[in-house]
Backbone as CSV, one residue per row, in Angstrom:
resi,resn,N_x,N_y,N_z,CA_x,CA_y,CA_z,C_x,C_y,C_z
1,MET,0.941,-1.138,-0.036,0.012,0.013,-0.117,0.838,1.362,-0.032
2,ASP,0.311,2.362,-0.752,1.210,3.448,-0.722,0.515,4.642,0.556
3,ILE,1.296,5.876,0.654,0.646,6.690,1.457,-0.833,6.924,1.151
4,LYS,-1.304,7.007,0.203,-2.655,7.614,-0.196,-3.487,6.580,0.342
5,ALA,-3.208,5.224,0.099,-4.061,4.042,0.786,-4.138,4.176,2.040
6,TYR,-2.960,4.473,2.906,-3.105,4.344,4.389,-4.080,5.581,4.673
7,ARG,-3.711,6.773,3.799,-4.625,7.986,4.187,-5.864,7.579,4.233
8,ASP,-6.553,6.969,3.110,-7.884,6.639,2.777,-8.508,5.823,3.843
9,ILE,-7.617,4.813,4.433,-8.053,4.024,5.352,-8.241,4.922,6.648
10,ALA,-7.412,5.634,7.049,-7.623,6.580,8.050,-9.019,7.436,8.160
11,TRP,-9.070,8.027,7.019,-10.282,8.945,6.743,-11.484,8.172,6.604
12,ASN,-11.586,6.877,6.170,-12.770,6.066,6.230,-13.153,5.767,7.615
13,GLY,-11.910,5.423,8.444,-12.659,5.202,9.978,-13.007,6.420,10.730
14,TRP,-12.300,7.465,10.401,-12.888,8.638,10.973,-14.035,9.322,10.515
15,TRP,-14.401,9.368,9.257,-15.293,9.959,8.931,-16.361,9.083,7.675
16,LYS,-15.850,8.593,6.574,-16.606,7.951,5.704,-17.450,6.738,5.858
17,GLN,-16.664,5.701,6.622,-17.215,4.738,7.294,-17.439,4.417,8.982
18,ASN,-17.469,5.909,9.469,-17.256,5.703,10.965,-18.470,4.996,11.595
19,PRO,-18.053,3.924,12.334,-18.789,2.738,12.778,-20.214,3.372,13.553
20,GLY,-19.937,4.370,14.332,-20.826,4.976,15.121,-21.947,5.836,14.545
21,ILE,-21.663,6.493,13.429,-22.754,7.365,12.845,-23.068,7.033,11.549
22,VAL,-22.139,6.211,10.980,-22.414,5.591,9.324,-22.861,4.154,9.344
23,GLN,-22.127,3.474,9.708,-22.386,2.020,9.931,-23.513,1.630,11.016
24,ILE,-23.560,2.416,11.899,-24.457,2.250,12.907,-24.132,1.190,13.580
25,LEU,-22.969,0.849,14.119,-22.599,-0.597,14.762,-22.411,-0.438,16.224
26,GLY,-22.634,-1.499,16.998,-21.999,-1.280,18.350,-22.959,-0.226,19.166
27,MET,-24.380,-0.519,18.773,-25.119,0.513,19.449,-25.283,0.423,21.112
28,CYS,-25.244,-0.955,21.221,-25.335,-1.090,22.877,-24.537,-0.372,23.916
29,PRO,-23.172,-0.518,23.611,-22.551,0.250,24.422,-22.468,1.730,24.291
30,THR,-22.669,2.016,22.750,-22.741,3.704,22.395,-23.808,4.277,23.180
31,LEU,-24.825,3.481,23.483,-26.080,4.261,24.124,-25.929,4.075,25.434
32,ALA,-25.427,2.984,25.818,-25.413,2.672,27.614,-24.526,3.478,28.231
33,ILE,-23.332,3.533,27.618,-22.127,3.958,28.538,-21.568,5.354,28.208
34,THR,-22.458,6.102,27.453,-22.087,7.519,27.140,-22.667,8.602,27.924
35,THR,-22.619,8.069,29.356,-23.533,9.207,30.344,-22.459,10.247,30.577
36,ASN,-21.013,9.853,30.377,-20.135,11.195,30.630,-18.950,10.803,29.790
37,ILE,-17.976,11.784,29.741,-16.918,11.786,28.897,-16.024,10.824,29.313
38,VAL,-15.718,10.615,30.896,-14.682,9.609,31.208,-15.131,8.293,30.714
39,ASN,-16.377,7.846,31.062,-16.821,6.350,30.776,-16.477,6.237,29.296
40,ALA,-17.152,7.169,28.541,-17.159,7.017,26.840,-15.686,6.822,26.563
41,LEU,-14.936,7.742,26.900,-13.364,7.813,26.130,-12.796,6.246,26.771
42,SER,-12.877,6.111,28.040,-12.441,4.721,28.418,-12.627,3.482,27.910
43,LEU,-13.990,3.323,27.450,-14.517,2.141,26.622,-14.015,2.392,25.319
44,GLY,-14.077,3.614,24.901,-13.550,3.822,23.445,-12.162,3.493,23.242
45,LEU,-11.151,3.858,24.038,-9.694,3.491,23.970,-9.365,1.986,24.073
46,ALA,-10.520,1.350,24.934,-10.168,-0.232,25.228,-10.507,-0.713,23.728
47,THR,-11.883,-0.511,23.232,-12.245,-1.035,21.926,-11.169,-0.693,20.918
48,MET,-10.625,0.603,20.934,-9.654,0.699,19.901,-8.520,-0.177,20.075
49,PHE,-7.990,-0.455,21.271,-7.028,-1.279,21.393,-7.009,-2.786,20.929
50,VAL,-8.328,-3.181,21.446,-8.748,-4.732,20.840,-8.766,-4.668,19.493
51,MET,-9.489,-3.425,18.683,-9.592,-3.486,17.595,-8.124,-3.511,16.678
52,GLY,-7.317,-2.619,17.004,-5.857,-2.549,16.256,-5.298,-3.904,16.504
53,MET,-5.081,-4.532,17.571,-4.252,-5.710,17.971,-4.940,-6.888,17.379
54,SER,-6.243,-6.836,17.283,-6.812,-8.096,16.605,-6.573,-8.011,15.034
55,ASN,-6.826,-6.786,14.659,-6.441,-6.733,12.956,-4.927,-7.121,12.884
56,LEU,-4.240,-6.689,13.476,-2.948,-7.064,13.419,-2.502,-8.561,13.433
57,ALA,-3.140,-9.158,14.313,-3.094,-10.621,14.523,-3.640,-11.293,13.409
58,VAL,-4.849,-11.117,13.107,-5.485,-11.892,12.002,-4.918,-11.483,10.480
59,ALA,-4.407,-10.348,10.372,-3.514,-10.280,9.234,-2.435,-10.877,9.200
60,ALA,-1.620,-11.192,10.267,-0.409,-11.686,10.236,-0.625,-13.245,10.271
61,LEU,-1.706,-13.771,10.796,-1.940,-15.095,10.561,-2.988,-15.708,9.359
62,ARG,-3.443,-14.772,8.752,-4.626,-14.994,7.803,-4.226,-16.372,6.779
63,ASN,-3.016,-16.267,6.296,-2.767,-17.411,5.466,-2.710,-18.852,6.090
64,PHE,-2.655,-18.828,7.507,-2.549,-20.060,8.248,-3.665,-20.448,8.837
65,ILE,-4.841,-19.560,8.490,-6.046,-19.939,9.294,-6.991,-20.619,8.246
66,PRO,-7.376,-21.782,8.591,-8.396,-22.407,7.508,-9.633,-21.539,7.400
67,TYR,-10.183,-21.626,6.093,-11.346,-20.825,5.843,-12.528,-21.191,6.835
68,GLU,-12.646,-22.507,6.960,-13.741,-23.046,7.464,-13.701,-22.689,8.904
69,ILE,-12.748,-22.408,9.652,-12.904,-22.158,11.156,-12.453,-20.586,11.231
70,ARG,-12.423,-19.893,10.215,-11.833,-18.635,10.399,-12.781,-17.702,11.720
71,ILE,-14.023,-17.982,11.762,-14.833,-17.293,12.715,-14.483,-17.464,13.857
72,PRO,-14.421,-18.689,14.435,-14.052,-19.110,15.692,-12.610,-18.684,16.039
73,VAL,-11.849,-18.630,15.079,-10.098,-18.453,15.348,-10.266,-16.853,15.509
74,PHE,-11.255,-15.935,14.810,-11.277,-14.660,14.873,-11.673,-14.250,16.595
75,ILE,-12.724,-14.850,16.892,-13.438,-14.720,18.115,-12.310,-15.095,19.395
76,LEU,-11.679,-16.106,19.175,-10.576,-16.525,20.158,-9.623,-15.297,20.208
77,ILE,-9.110,-14.854,19.259,-7.936,-13.751,19.283,-8.622,-12.652,19.865
78,ILE,-9.975,-12.218,19.464,-10.502,-10.840,20.215,-10.635,-11.420,21.459
79,ALA,-11.226,-12.446,21.706,-11.418,-12.815,23.437,-10.218,-12.562,24.233
80,ALA,-8.915,-12.977,23.546,-7.888,-13.136,24.367,-7.411,-11.754,24.640
81,LEU,-7.447,-10.887,23.628,-7.091,-9.344,23.851,-7.985,-8.718,24.681
82,THR,-9.254,-9.039,24.588,-10.128,-8.320,25.425,-9.949,-8.831,27.024
83,THR,-9.718,-10.040,27.281,-9.255,-10.470,28.479,-8.172,-9.675,29.123
84,VAL,-7.018,-9.410,28.216,-5.963,-8.597,28.625,-6.451,-7.260,29.220
85,VAL,-7.293,-6.569,28.421,-8.032,-5.264,28.781,-8.562,-5.290,29.865
86,ASP,-9.247,-6.361,30.108,-10.188,-6.562,31.360,-9.455,-6.318,32.535
87,LEU,-8.387,-7.556,32.751,-7.600,-7.790,33.659,-6.694,-6.594,33.990
88,SER,-6.262,-5.901,33.054,-5.449,-4.559,33.218,-6.048,-3.532,33.913
89,MET,-7.462,-3.266,33.238,-8.164,-2.238,34.018,-8.784,-2.801,35.397
90,ASN,-8.933,-3.986,35.673,-9.270,-4.465,37.055,-8.075,-4.197,37.694
91,ALA,-7.028,-4.180,37.308,-5.628,-3.992,38.198,-5.163,-2.626,38.279
92,PHE,-5.353,-1.686,37.575,-4.902,-0.465,37.663,-5.944,0.626,37.734
93,VAL,-7.116,0.347,37.209,-8.357,1.437,37.406,-9.589,0.852,37.956
94,HIS,-9.242,0.156,39.124,-10.432,-0.761,39.427,-11.767,-0.018,39.547
95,ASP,-11.692,1.258,40.222,-12.918,1.873,40.256,-13.811,2.238,38.770
96,LEU,-12.980,2.420,38.066,-13.504,2.624,36.613,-14.018,1.592,36.051
97,TYR,-13.228,0.329,36.407,-13.527,-1.163,35.928,-14.927,-1.379,36.376
98,LEU,-15.123,-1.125,37.577,-16.650,-1.408,38.187,-17.665,-0.684,37.535
99,VAL,-17.413,0.611,37.320,-18.382,1.503,36.574,-18.760,0.907,35.094
100,LEU,-17.726,0.451,34.368,-17.890,0.017,33.137,-18.724,-1.256,33.085
101,GLY,-18.139,-2.251,34.039,-18.862,-3.290,34.367,-18.927,-4.424,33.136
102,ILE,-20.038,-4.864,32.739,-20.065,-5.812,31.665,-19.803,-5.269,30.428
103,PHE,-19.763,-3.964,30.025,-19.300,-3.729,28.796,-17.656,-3.774,28.322
104,ILE,-16.876,-4.065,29.170,-15.611,-4.484,28.934,-15.645,-5.691,28.119
105,PRO,-16.267,-6.866,28.857,-15.990,-8.224,28.221,-16.836,-8.247,27.031
106,LEU,-17.952,-7.329,27.112,-18.992,-7.451,25.726,-17.954,-6.924,24.432
107,ILE,-16.890,-6.565,24.757,-15.945,-6.021,23.300,-15.930,-7.400,22.444
108,VAL,-15.629,-8.456,23.222,-15.757,-9.722,22.542,-16.937,-9.900,21.249
109,THR,-18.111,-9.316,21.844,-19.505,-9.611,20.955,-19.627,-8.471,20.108
110,ASN,-18.974,-7.252,20.463,-19.002,-6.025,19.558,-19.078,-6.440,18.336
111,CYS,-20.099,-6.031,17.467,-19.828,-6.490,15.813,-19.008,-5.642,15.243
112,ILE,-18.553,-4.318,15.693,-17.740,-3.772,15.055,-16.422,-4.136,14.989
113,VAL,-15.890,-4.976,16.105,-14.391,-5.455,16.134,-14.327,-6.788,15.101
114,LEU,-15.562,-7.720,15.121,-15.581,-8.878,14.287,-15.722,-8.522,12.740
115,ALA,-16.432,-7.139,12.633,-16.916,-6.767,11.172,-15.429,-6.719,10.292
116,ARG,-14.720,-5.566,10.970,-13.364,-5.062,10.515,-12.397,-6.050,10.394
117,VAL,-12.342,-7.210,11.538,-11.605,-8.331,11.266,-11.774,-9.190,10.089
118,GLU,-13.068,-9.445,9.798,-13.659,-10.330,8.791,-13.535,-9.373,7.401
119,ALA,-13.812,-8.389,7.312,-14.142,-7.367,6.134,-12.549,-6.874,5.545
120,PHE,-11.719,-6.596,6.604,-10.335,-6.285,6.415,-9.302,-7.001,6.523
121,ALA,-9.041,-7.132,7.728,-7.804,-7.802,8.187,-7.534,-9.045,7.444
122,ALA,-8.447,-9.775,7.400,-8.384,-11.188,6.808,-8.063,-11.234,5.618
123,LYS,-8.177,-10.108,4.801,-7.868,-9.921,3.349,-6.596,-8.899,3.008
124,ASN,-6.039,-8.317,3.829,-4.966,-7.244,3.830,-3.746,-7.564,4.791
125,GLU,-2.931,-6.731,4.303,-1.389,-6.701,5.152,-1.567,-6.238,6.466
126,PRO,-0.449,-6.818,7.176,-0.711,-6.279,8.726,-0.772,-4.827,9.135
127,LEU,0.252,-4.055,8.303,0.303,-2.494,8.545,-0.892,-1.859,8.099
128,GLY,-1.525,-1.961,7.113,-2.888,-1.417,6.640,-3.815,-1.863,7.643
129,SER,-4.047,-3.059,7.958,-5.100,-3.831,8.730,-4.993,-3.343,10.357
130,THR,-3.635,-2.951,10.833,-3.694,-2.415,11.988,-4.269,-1.154,12.050
131,LEU,-3.818,-0.151,11.009,-4.160,1.439,10.883,-5.863,1.183,10.790
132,ASP,-6.515,0.204,9.747,-7.878,0.162,9.694,-8.435,0.048,11.185
133,GLY,-8.117,-1.054,12.054,-8.457,-1.238,13.354,-8.340,-0.055,14.366
134,ILE,-7.107,0.748,14.170,-7.011,1.766,14.915,-7.822,3.132,14.415
135,ALA,-7.969,3.210,13.235,-8.820,4.362,12.619,-10.545,4.110,12.859
136,GLN,-10.884,2.736,12.817,-12.105,2.595,13.055,-12.534,2.777,14.579
137,GLY,-11.719,2.327,15.539,-11.728,2.395,16.903,-11.796,3.941,17.107
138,ALA,-10.857,4.705,16.543,-10.731,6.172,17.014,-12.083,6.860,16.340
139,GLY,-12.670,6.427,15.296,-13.843,6.961,14.863,-14.839,6.676,15.988
140,LEU,-15.008,5.571,16.219,-15.966,5.103,17.454,-15.843,5.901,18.827
141,THR,-14.623,5.881,19.016,-13.985,6.836,20.212,-14.480,8.245,20.164
142,LEU,-14.398,8.896,18.984,-14.939,10.167,18.760,-16.285,10.178,18.914
143,VAL,-17.003,9.439,18.355,-18.496,9.559,18.592,-18.881,9.276,20.078
144,LEU,-18.275,8.278,20.835,-18.531,8.095,22.126,-18.182,9.345,22.824
145,VAL,-17.246,9.918,22.750,-16.787,10.974,23.696,-17.735,12.333,23.257
146,VAL,-18.006,12.592,22.097,-18.953,13.538,21.695,-20.359,13.352,22.527
147,LEU,-20.783,12.369,22.429,-22.167,11.785,22.979,-22.215,12.002,24.583
148,GLY,-20.822,11.518,25.151,-20.762,11.587,26.389,-20.787,13.219,26.925
149,ALA,-20.008,13.853,26.182,-19.893,15.482,26.444,-21.189,15.885,26.434
150,LEU,-22.053,15.782,25.532,-23.275,16.330,24.956,-24.272,15.779,26.485
151,ARG,-24.363,14.566,26.567,-24.953,14.158,27.475,-24.801,14.628,29.074
152,GLU,-23.400,14.673,29.344,-23.139,15.051,30.555,-23.281,16.711,30.671
153,PHE,-22.957,17.256,29.618,-23.231,18.901,29.759,-24.994,19.013,30.021
154,VAL,-25.445,18.656,29.100,-26.909,18.826,29.431,-27.634,18.362,30.576
155,GLY,-27.088,16.880,31.016,-27.859,16.272,31.926,-27.386,16.606,33.476
156,SER,-26.155,16.973,33.294,-25.773,17.051,35.127,-24.943,18.496,35.056
157,GLY,-24.684,19.518,33.916,-24.014,20.530,33.937,-22.564,20.356,34.536
158,THR,-21.907,19.008,34.137,-20.412,19.025,34.471,-19.779,18.513,33.344
159,LEU,-18.435,18.546,33.299,-17.530,17.784,32.234,-16.426,17.229,33.082
160,LEU,-16.151,16.060,32.569,-15.002,15.021,33.097,-15.442,14.638,34.619
161,SER,-16.810,14.092,34.708,-17.305,13.568,35.685,-16.803,12.193,35.995
162,GLY,-16.349,11.930,37.347,-15.695,10.533,37.371,-14.112,10.543,36.757
163,ILE,-13.516,11.606,36.711,-12.271,11.791,36.287,-11.383,11.444,37.613
164,GLU,-11.769,11.388,38.818,-10.976,11.027,39.914,-10.803,9.530,40.095
165,MET,-11.347,8.673,39.214,-11.170,7.307,39.191,-10.046,7.056,38.227
166,ILE,-9.731,7.642,37.712,-8.329,7.629,36.583,-7.135,8.538,37.085
167,ILE,-7.319,9.545,37.620,-6.383,10.653,38.416,-7.005,11.018,39.779
168,PRO,-6.340,10.184,40.629,-6.660,10.691,42.270,-6.381,12.139,42.481
169,GLY,-7.336,12.744,43.188,-7.454,14.127,43.466,-7.994,15.097,42.357
170,ALA,-8.267,14.631,41.224,-8.717,15.323,40.232,-10.026,15.777,40.525
171,SER,-10.740,16.718,39.692,-12.054,17.234,40.218,-12.846,17.497,38.788
172,PRO,-14.252,17.062,38.689,-14.618,17.581,37.322,-15.004,18.871,37.166
173,ILE,-15.210,19.369,36.114,-15.620,20.698,35.794,-17.047,20.923,35.884
174,VAL,-17.283,21.872,36.744,-18.681,22.213,37.294,-19.068,23.420,36.361
175,LEU,-19.991,23.348,35.386,-20.311,24.712,34.258,-21.347,25.545,35.011
176,PHE,-22.315,24.911,35.665,-23.607,25.658,36.062,-23.558,25.843,37.615
177,GLY,-22.745,25.339,38.031,-22.782,25.420,39.684,-23.839,24.299,40.481
178,ASP,-23.495,24.178,41.634,-24.066,23.297,42.209,-25.594,23.152,42.298
179,ASP,-26.358,24.418,42.080,-27.805,24.552,42.067,-28.426,24.277,40.814
180,TYR,-27.646,23.807,39.678,-28.183,23.269,38.476,-29.143,21.997,38.685
181,PRO,-30.456,22.229,38.337,-31.134,20.820,38.545,-31.017,19.633,37.549
182,GLY,-30.167,19.966,36.426,-30.073,18.844,35.821,-31.139,18.422,34.577
183,PHE,-30.810,17.916,33.773,-32.014,17.459,32.687,-31.879,15.894,32.650
184,LEU,-32.705,15.364,33.398,-32.814,13.750,33.606,-32.625,12.978,32.259
185,VAL,-33.479,13.470,31.264,-33.744,12.675,29.640,-32.575,12.572,29.272
186,ALA,-31.500,13.696,29.412,-30.367,13.360,28.898,-29.446,12.274,29.132
187,ILE,-29.425,11.981,30.526,-28.737,10.844,31.311,-29.488,9.646,30.700
188,LEU,-30.794,9.451,30.803,-31.317,8.264,30.356,-31.326,7.862,28.772
189,PRO,-31.678,6.515,28.597,-31.436,5.881,27.255,-32.276,6.956,26.107
190,PRO,-33.252,7.544,26.540,-33.971,8.368,25.438,-33.024,9.602,25.218
191,GLY,-32.334,10.112,25.876,-31.362,11.047,25.653,-30.104,10.763,24.637
192,ALA,-29.806,9.250,24.972,-28.788,8.875,24.192,-29.227,8.752,22.669
193,PHE,-30.405,8.257,22.438,-31.085,8.168,21.102,-31.165,9.504,20.240
194,PHE,-31.592,10.638,21.147,-31.752,11.894,20.725,-30.345,12.459,20.346
195,ALA,-29.316,12.408,21.161,-28.029,12.904,20.782,-27.453,12.117,19.615
196,LEU,-27.450,10.742,19.682,-26.895,10.050,18.314,-27.476,10.665,17.014
197,GLY,-28.989,10.579,17.238,-29.681,10.969,15.997,-29.297,12.469,15.604
198,SER,-28.886,13.279,16.382,-28.676,14.510,16.138,-27.134,14.548,15.393
199,LEU,-26.105,13.579,15.734,-25.019,13.661,15.068,-25.182,12.900,13.856
200,VAL,-25.974,11.806,13.781,-26.183,11.244,12.586,-26.655,12.327,11.557
201,ALA,-27.603,13.064,11.986,-28.197,14.073,11.012,-27.348,15.309,10.512
202,GLY,-26.449,15.560,11.703,-25.549,16.558,11.284,-24.438,16.140,10.270
203,ARG,-23.987,14.786,10.389,-22.913,14.306,9.599,-23.672,14.147,8.183
204,ASN,-24.787,13.878,8.155,-25.475,13.731,6.860,-25.784,14.995,6.057
205,TRP,-26.229,16.011,7.013,-26.213,17.365,6.327,-24.579,17.942,5.770
206,LEU,-23.826,17.758,6.494,-22.568,18.016,6.096,-22.089,17.413,4.669
207,GLU,-22.303,16.064,4.753,-22.042,15.463,3.214,-23.094,15.820,2.139
208,ALA,-24.452,15.968,2.661,-25.207,16.624,1.461,-24.692,18.136,1.124
209,ARG,-24.431,19.087,1.888,-23.972,20.274,1.634,-22.604,20.029,0.781
210,LYS,-21.689,19.176,0.981,-20.690,19.004,0.222,-20.855,18.426,-1.128
211,ALA,-21.798,17.635,-1.205,-22.105,17.167,-2.500,-22.935,18.288,-3.347
212,ALA,-23.780,19.054,-2.649,-24.626,20.262,-3.462,-23.350,21.305,-4.063
213,ARG,-22.478,21.448,-2.983,-21.193,22.285,-3.694,-20.368,21.895,-4.600
214,ALA,-20.373,20.612,-4.761,-19.422,19.983,-5.793,-20.232,19.874,-7.054
215,ARG,-21.641,19.960,-6.988,-22.510,19.936,-8.196,-22.442,21.203,-8.817
216,GLN,-22.409,22.378,-7.982,-22.684,23.713,-8.382,-21.014,24.274,-8.856
217,ALA,-19.935,23.647,-8.370,-18.730,24.247,-8.670,-18.643,24.045,-10.270
218,PRO,-17.924,25.231,-10.805,-17.610,25.292,-12.151,-16.755,24.030,-12.762
219,PRO,-16.952,23.750,-13.872,-16.007,22.553,-14.454,-14.509,22.748,-14.636
220,SER,-13.607,21.877,-14.311,-12.401,22.193,-14.273,-11.762,22.547,-15.833
221,ILE,-10.688,23.246,-15.947,-10.287,23.836,-17.347,-9.699,22.423,-18.035
222,ASP,-9.270,21.238,-17.404,-8.957,19.956,-17.807,-10.100,18.904,-18.197
223,THR,-11.303,19.274,-17.938,-12.553,18.577,-17.990,-13.050,18.808,-19.535
224,PRO,-12.926,17.848,-20.313,-13.570,17.837,-21.679,-14.959,18.228,-21.897
225,VAL,-15.365,18.970,-22.528,-16.716,19.562,-22.766,-17.373,18.912,-24.011
226,GLU,-18.443,18.163,-23.621,-19.125,17.420,-24.710,-19.963,18.367,-25.937
227,ALA,-19.954,18.172,-27.168,-20.368,18.921,-27.995,-21.685,18.565,-28.021
228,GLY,-22.688,19.767,-28.234,-24.110,19.577,-28.179,-24.531,19.198,-29.473
């Protein structure tokens, strides 16, 4: 692959094929864990690590994995990497580990991870596959963090709530004072749907605006003009 191919892979993960707002995959953790930035970022980084490393492992071993048993082998690789993340978070950020709970082991069953392993890593070389996994994971993390920020800002009037679980002694940013009553819907599941729908609509609007500008742009000098 050349530099342009790697750039396209990164751009696809961040924007064109973003798993959170384009492919609409992994909705369970996306909607459930994005009540604040800390939870969203932590789960997003954990997922990104598993995606990058599983893509690397599958791409490196793809020629040795029989086609008939590829899915069980892929899941075994993903499960092993998820176990590493699970045990590491339990050891080093135990309070955060308790908050994220079942959603860390559920990375194994996240359709985003298996989809990229099957669709890309099993057919491409290790470097490009690793970049694809990291880019897709970063795209998902971006969506999770934006959702978490929106829901935490509107629902609680704070940012970085729970940061003390990662950095002892740190405090969240209080935006509206202690007398802010909060907006409960933003923290509840309906708020997640509203926020995610707004992100999807915003992304589609930007793409439609870009396409409209492209249609209205004057033709390039090098573009041949058909005779009428």
